[in-house]
C-alpha positions as CSV (number, residue, x, y, z in Angstrom):
1,X,138.0,-0.9,128.4
2,X,136.4,1.9,130.5
3,X,133.8,0.8,133.1
4,X,130.3,1.1,131.6
5,X,128.4,4.1,132.8
6,X,124.7,4.1,132.4
7,X,122.7,7.2,131.4
8,X,119.5,5.3,132.0
9,X,117.6,3.0,129.7
10,X,115.0,4.3,127.3
11,X,112.2,2.8,129.4
12,X,110.2,5.7,130.7
13,X,112.4,8.3,129.1
14,X,111.6,9.7,125.6
15,X,114.0,8.4,123.1
16,X,115.1,11.8,121.8
17,X,115.8,13.0,125.3
18,X,118.1,10.1,125.9
19,X,119.9,10.7,122.6
20,X,120.4,14.4,123.5
21,X,122.0,13.4,126.7
22,X,124.4,11.2,124.9
23,X,125.3,13.9,122.4
24,X,125.7,16.5,125.1
25,X,128.2,14.1,126.8
26,X,130.1,13.9,123.4
27,X,130.1,17.7,123.3
28,X,131.6,17.9,126.8
29,X,134.3,15.4,125.7
30,X,135.0,17.4,122.5
31,X,135.9,20.5,124.6
32,X,138.7,18.6,126.2
33,X,140.7,19.2,123.1
34,X,140.4,23.0,123.5
35,X,143.3,24.8,121.9
36,X,145.0,21.5,120.8
37,X,143.3,20.4,117.6
38,X,143.5,23.3,115.2
39,X,143.2,23.4,112.2
40,X,141.1,20.3,112.9
41,X,137.8,20.7,114.7
42,X,136.9,19.7,118.3
43,X,135.2,16.3,118.2
44,X,133.8,14.0,120.9
45,X,132.4,10.5,120.6
46,X,130.4,8.2,122.9
47,X,129.8,4.5,122.3
48,X,126.5,3.2,123.7
49,X,125.2,-0.4,123.9
50,X,121.9,-1.3,125.5
51,X,121.6,2.1,127.1
52,X,125.0,2.1,128.7
53,X,128.1,4.1,127.7
54,X,130.8,1.5,127.0
55,X,133.4,3.8,125.5
56,X,134.3,7.5,125.2
57,X,136.8,9.5,123.3
58,X,137.8,12.9,121.9
59,X,140.3,14.4,119.5
60,X,143.0,15.3,121.9
61,X,145.6,16.9,119.6
62,X,146.2,17.6,116.0
63,X,147.8,14.6,114.3
64,X,146.6,12.2,117.0
65,X,143.7,9.7,116.9
66,X,140.3,11.0,116.2
67,X,137.4,10.9,118.7
68,X,135.7,7.8,117.1
69,X,138.9,5.7,117.1
70,X,139.6,6.6,120.7
71,X,136.1,5.8,121.8
72,X,136.1,2.5,119.9
73,X,139.4,1.4,121.5
74,X,137.9,2.2,124.9
75,X,134.8,0.1,124.1
76,X,136.6,-2.9,122.7
77,X,134.4,-5.8,121.7
78,X,131.4,-4.0,123.3
79,X,131.3,-1.7,120.3
80,X,129.9,-4.5,118.1
81,X,126.2,-3.8,117.6
82,X,126.5,-0.4,119.4
83,X,125.4,3.1,118.6
84,X,128.1,5.8,118.3
85,X,127.2,9.4,119.1
86,X,129.7,11.8,117.5
87,X,129.7,15.6,117.3
88,X,130.8,15.6,113.7
89,X,130.2,13.3,110.7
90,X,133.0,10.7,110.7
91,X,135.7,11.5,108.2
92,X,136.2,9.5,105.1
93,X,139.7,10.3,103.9
94,X,143.3,9.6,104.8
95,X,144.9,12.6,106.4
96,X,147.2,12.6,109.4
97,X,145.2,9.5,110.5
98,X,143.2,6.8,108.7
99,X,139.5,7.3,107.9
100,X,137.2,7.0,110.9
101,X,134.6,5.4,108.7
102,X,136.8,2.3,108.3
103,X,137.4,2.0,112.0
104,X,133.6,2.2,112.6
105,X,132.9,-0.5,110.0
106,X,135.7,-2.8,111.4
107,X,134.3,-2.4,114.9
108,X,130.9,-3.6,113.7
109,X,128.8,-0.8,115.1
110,X,125.1,-0.8,114.2
111,X,124.3,2.9,114.1
112,X,126.0,6.3,114.0
113,X,124.3,9.5,115.2
114,X,126.2,12.7,114.2
115,X,125.3,16.1,115.4
116,X,126.2,17.7,112.0
117,X,127.7,16.9,108.6
118,X,131.3,17.5,108.0
119,X,131.6,20.8,106.1
120,X,135.1,20.0,104.9
121,X,134.8,18.9,101.2
122,X,138.0,16.8,101.6
123,X,136.6,14.8,104.5
124,X,132.9,14.6,103.5
125,X,131.2,11.4,102.4
126,X,131.5,9.6,105.7
127,X,127.7,9.0,106.0
128,X,127.5,7.5,102.5
129,X,130.4,5.2,103.2
130,X,128.9,3.9,106.4
131,X,125.4,3.4,104.9
132,X,127.0,1.4,102.0
133,X,128.4,-0.9,104.7
134,X,125.0,-1.4,106.3
135,X,125.4,1.1,109.2
136,X,122.4,3.4,109.9
137,X,123.4,7.1,110.0
138,X,121.4,9.9,111.4
139,X,122.0,13.7,111.8
140,X,120.7,16.6,113.8
141,X,120.9,15.8,117.5
142,X,122.3,18.9,119.3
143,X,123.3,20.3,115.9
144,X,123.2,24.0,117.0
145,X,125.6,23.4,119.9
146,X,127.9,21.4,117.6
147,X,128.0,24.1,115.0
148,X,128.7,26.8,117.6
149,X,131.6,24.7,119.0
150,X,133.3,24.6,115.6
151,X,132.0,27.8,114.1
152,X,135.5,28.9,112.9
153,X,136.2,25.6,111.4
154,X,132.9,25.5,109.6
155,X,133.3,29.1,108.4
156,X,136.7,28.3,106.9
157,X,135.5,25.0,105.3
158,X,132.8,27.0,103.5
159,X,135.5,28.8,101.5
160,X,135.6,32.0,103.6
161,X,138.3,34.4,102.5
162,X,138.7,35.9,106.0
163,X,139.0,34.4,109.5
164,X,136.0,34.0,111.8
165,X,136.2,37.1,113.9
166,X,135.2,37.4,117.6
167,X,135.3,40.8,119.4
168,X,136.0,40.7,123.1
169,X,135.4,43.7,125.4
170,X,135.4,44.3,129.1
171,X,132.9,47.0,130.0
172,X,131.4,48.7,133.1
173,X,127.7,48.8,134.0
174,X,127.5,52.2,132.2
175,X,128.9,50.7,129.0
176,X,132.4,52.1,129.1
177,X,135.9,50.5,128.9
178,X,137.9,53.2,130.7
179,X,137.2,56.1,133.1
180,X,137.9,59.8,132.4
181,X,141.6,59.5,133.4
182,X,142.2,56.7,130.9
183,X,144.4,55.1,133.5
184,X,145.1,51.4,133.1
185,X,143.0,49.3,135.4
186,X,141.3,45.9,135.5
187,X,137.5,46.1,135.2
188,X,137.0,42.3,135.7
189,X,138.1,39.9,138.4
190,X,140.6,37.0,138.3
191,X,138.1,34.3,137.1
192,X,136.9,36.4,134.1
193,X,140.6,37.1,133.2
194,X,141.3,33.4,133.3
195,X,138.4,32.9,130.9
196,X,140.0,35.4,128.5
197,X,143.2,33.3,128.5
198,X,141.1,30.2,127.8
199,X,139.5,32.1,124.9
200,X,142.9,33.1,123.5
201,X,144.0,29.5,123.5
202,X,141.2,28.6,121.1
203,X,142.1,31.3,118.5
204,X,144.7,31.3,115.8
205,X,145.4,35.0,116.2
206,X,144.8,37.8,118.7
207,X,144.4,41.5,117.6
208,X,144.5,44.9,119.2
209,X,144.8,48.5,117.9
210,X,147.8,50.6,118.5
211,X,145.9,52.7,121.1
212,X,145.6,49.6,123.3
213,X,149.3,48.9,122.9
214,X,150.2,52.4,123.9
215,X,147.8,52.4,126.9
216,X,148.3,48.9,128.2
217,X,151.5,47.5,126.8
218,X,149.9,44.0,126.5
219,X,151.7,40.7,125.9
220,X,148.7,39.0,124.0
221,X,149.8,35.5,125.1
222,X,148.2,32.6,126.9
223,X,149.7,32.7,130.4
224,X,146.9,30.9,132.4
225,X,145.4,27.4,132.0
226,X,146.5,24.9,129.4
227,X,148.8,26.3,126.8
228,X,147.6,25.9,123.2
229,X,149.4,23.6,120.8
230,X,150.5,26.6,118.7
231,X,150.8,30.1,120.3
232,X,148.3,32.5,118.7
233,X,149.7,34.9,116.1
234,X,149.7,38.5,117.5
235,X,148.3,41.3,115.4
236,X,148.5,45.0,115.8
237,X,146.4,47.4,113.6
238,X,148.8,50.4,113.5
239,X,148.4,52.8,110.5
240,X,151.7,54.6,111.0
241,X,153.7,51.7,112.5
242,X,154.0,53.6,115.8
243,X,154.5,50.4,117.8
244,X,157.2,51.2,120.4
245,X,160.5,49.3,120.1
246,X,160.4,49.0,123.9
247,X,157.0,47.4,124.0
248,X,156.5,43.8,125.3
249,X,155.2,42.8,121.9
250,X,158.4,43.9,120.1
251,X,160.7,42.5,122.8
252,X,159.2,39.1,122.4
253,X,158.6,39.1,118.7
254,X,161.3,36.6,117.9
255,X,159.7,34.1,120.2
256,X,156.0,34.8,119.3
257,X,155.2,35.8,115.7
258,X,153.7,39.3,115.5
259,X,152.3,41.2,112.6
260,X,151.7,45.0,112.3
261,X,149.2,46.0,109.7
262,X,150.0,49.6,108.6
263,X,148.5,51.8,105.8
264,X,151.2,54.4,105.5
265,X,154.1,53.4,107.8
266,X,157.1,55.6,108.4
267,X,160.0,54.0,106.7
268,X,162.6,54.3,109.5
269,X,160.1,53.0,112.1
270,X,159.0,50.1,109.9
271,X,162.7,49.2,109.3
272,X,163.5,49.2,113.0
273,X,160.4,47.0,113.8
274,X,161.3,44.6,111.1
275,X,164.9,44.3,112.4
276,X,163.4,43.5,115.8
277,X,161.4,40.6,114.4
278,X,158.0,42.3,113.7
279,X,156.4,41.5,110.3
280,X,155.2,44.7,108.7
281,X,152.3,44.4,106.2
282,X,151.1,47.4,104.3
283,X,147.4,47.1,103.6
284,X,144.5,49.4,103.0
285,X,141.5,48.6,105.3
286,X,140.4,45.8,107.6
287,X,139.1,43.6,104.8
288,X,142.5,43.4,103.1
289,X,144.2,42.6,106.4
290,X,141.8,39.8,107.1
291,X,142.3,38.3,103.7
292,X,146.0,38.3,104.3
293,X,145.5,36.6,107.6
294,X,143.3,33.9,106.0
295,X,146.1,33.4,103.4
296,X,148.3,32.6,106.4
297,X,145.8,29.9,107.4
298,X,144.3,31.8,110.3
299,X,140.8,30.4,110.8
300,X,139.9,32.4,113.9
301,X,140.8,35.9,115.1
302,X,140.1,37.3,118.6
303,X,139.9,41.1,118.6
304,X,140.6,42.3,122.1
305,X,140.6,46.1,121.8
306,X,140.1,48.9,121.9
307,X,136.9,50.7,121.4
308,X,137.9,52.2,118.1
309,X,139.1,48.9,116.6
310,X,136.0,47.1,117.8
311,X,133.8,49.8,116.3
312,X,135.6,49.6,113.0
313,X,135.0,45.8,112.8
314,X,131.4,46.2,113.6
315,X,130.9,49.1,111.2
316,X,132.5,47.1,108.4
317,X,130.3,44.1,109.1
318,X,133.4,41.9,109.7
319,X,132.6,40.5,113.1
320,X,130.8,37.2,113.8
321,X,130.6,37.0,117.6
322,X,130.7,39.6,120.3
323,X,131.8,38.6,123.8
324,X,131.1,41.1,126.6
325,X,132.5,40.8,130.1
326,X,130.4,43.2,132.2
327,X,131.8,44.2,135.6
328,X,129.7,45.6,138.4
329,X,131.4,49.0,138.4
330,X,130.4,52.5,137.2
331,X,133.1,54.6,135.4
332,X,131.1,57.8,135.4
333,X,131.2,61.1,133.5
334,X,133.9,61.3,130.8
335,X,134.4,57.6,130.5
336,X,135.3,56.0,127.2
337,X,132.2,54.3,125.7
338,X,132.7,50.8,124.3
339,X,130.5,51.3,121.3
340,X,130.9,54.9,120.4
341,X,131.6,54.2,116.7
342,X,129.6,51.1,116.3
343,X,126.6,51.0,113.9
344,X,123.1,50.8,115.4
345,X,122.1,47.2,116.0
346,X,118.7,46.7,117.3
347,X,118.9,43.3,118.8
348,X,121.5,40.5,118.9
349,X,121.0,36.8,119.4
350,X,122.4,35.5,122.7
351,X,124.5,32.5,122.2
352,X,125.8,31.9,125.8
353,X,125.9,33.5,129.2
354,X,128.1,32.7,132.2
355,X,128.9,34.3,135.5
356,X,132.5,34.5,136.7
357,X,132.1,35.6,140.3
358,X,130.6,39.1,140.0
359,X,131.4,39.5,136.3
360,X,128.9,38.4,133.6
361,X,130.1,37.1,130.3
362,X,127.6,37.3,127.4
363,X,128.2,35.9,123.9
364,X,126.2,37.4,121.0
365,X,125.9,36.3,117.4
366,X,126.5,39.1,114.8
367,X,125.7,37.0,111.7
């Protein structure tokens, strides 16, 4: 059993403040499964008895024990009569692992506090099962943070016919993504670029437009930090299938699955790409492409560039989050604007903001 760690008794501290602290700890634990749990959500759990944390756990990897089971194992007999704080309603079905509800009942916990209900219709019903066993169940502590953490999972569970889409752009202080020469250069520093790799690890697919491929010859892989359990699918929006055979994407296509969405591809080029391991899909419009990706069980898509593709997603209303990395540089006259084709949006809701050395990352909600 883990050594008990006190977060302070409720004496002199408002009860709701103490509970928020417990749930925030559970959210911190949940993030330890970053990139490893999909298609399952990120979940953390904390077992508390007499104001002291006696067990902690998180869902570490798809197919392995859920957060509640891990936390209960860490608590041992101290779980009896305890309160369990968990970022998602305990599941009530047999999947890759047994129902968490039965583990909680067997452990003899007194109360369960969940940040949010489970949106998955297959796994729902955990609260009812626990209450039927005499365990008190409450919802709502740090619910906004819990929903944001698993936004893609929740969106998919709601029956969405497309993936949850996040647009990522690196821009200058004057709102551009490239200078007048259009020469390839990094706008942001090392720490910001490491964060981009971390973001990639949490998405099922990464997309760019053909213009970005021709300009930058990207790899679209996770090369820094902890590798994801499953490498993200690589997606290129390329109307005429102009993706060069010599590009890094084509040369590595047999190792990392790559799709080209084309509207009217040249037959010979498409055949050459297919022979090299690229999957060619002929679709009309972004909406049809996203539906096809969802059919391939892609829950989350990270759109990395360029300006034209980002603008098209925004104009079509097909983006859910916008992540801006702003670097302290000015690109000057003739620079390529980041939002030249985007519709007018008066004000966005700020979801998160972090500094990476001199670069500032801002996350905005688009829906």
